[in-house]
N, C-alpha and C positions, 0 to 999 in steps of 0.2 A: 895727348889725351884731352878729352873734353868732358866736362860734367855739366849737367843741367838739373837745376832744382825747379820744381813746379809746385806752385801753391794755389789753392782754391780760395780766392778772396771774395768776400771779407771773412769767411769762416776761419781761415788760417792766418789771419792778419798778425797775430802775435808770433807765430813761428816764422813768418816772412821777415818781420822786423828783427827777430834774433839772428837770422841768417844774414840779413843785410848789414847789420851793425856789429857783427862779431869782431871785426878788425878794430873798430873804435874801442870796444870793451877791452880787448887785448892791449891796446895802447894805454888805456887808463891803468891797467894792472902793471904794466911795464913802468909807467911814470911813477906809480906809487912805490914800487920796488926801488927805483932809482932815487926817489926822495928819501926813503928810509936809509938806504945805503949811504947817501951823501950826508945826512944828519949824523949818522954813526961815525963816519970817517972825518968830517970836517968841522963839526959844531964844537966850538970851544966852550968850556965850562959845563959840558953835559954831565950831570950827575951819574953815578954808577947805577942807581935805580932807573933813571931814565934810559940809559944805554941798554940796560937788560930788557926794559919794556919794549924799546924799539926793535931790538934784535929778536925778541920773542914774536913780535908782530910780523917781522919780515920772515922768520922761520915759518909761522903759521900760513902766511900768504903762499910761500913756496910749497907747503904741504898741501893746501887746497888745490893749487894748480896741478901737483903731481898726482893727487888722488883722482883727478879726472883725465889722467893720461895726457896732460898738455905739457908744454915747455915754454918758458919765457926766452930761452936762448936758442 
């Protein structure tokens, strides 16, 4: 299967940028999720309030991803 995206530049420069950089944005989101997970799992001395806040942030990140029909895994 082959797919081709066509953009009229410079009018569609923003759309082109989003399409071209989508993989990098995904990697940032994956890195953020991994960072939150690592802090929850491995950080010694993490207060209960901090752990709750980190988990809530991670849950919200997953919710945003799912709402857009995407997956990190």
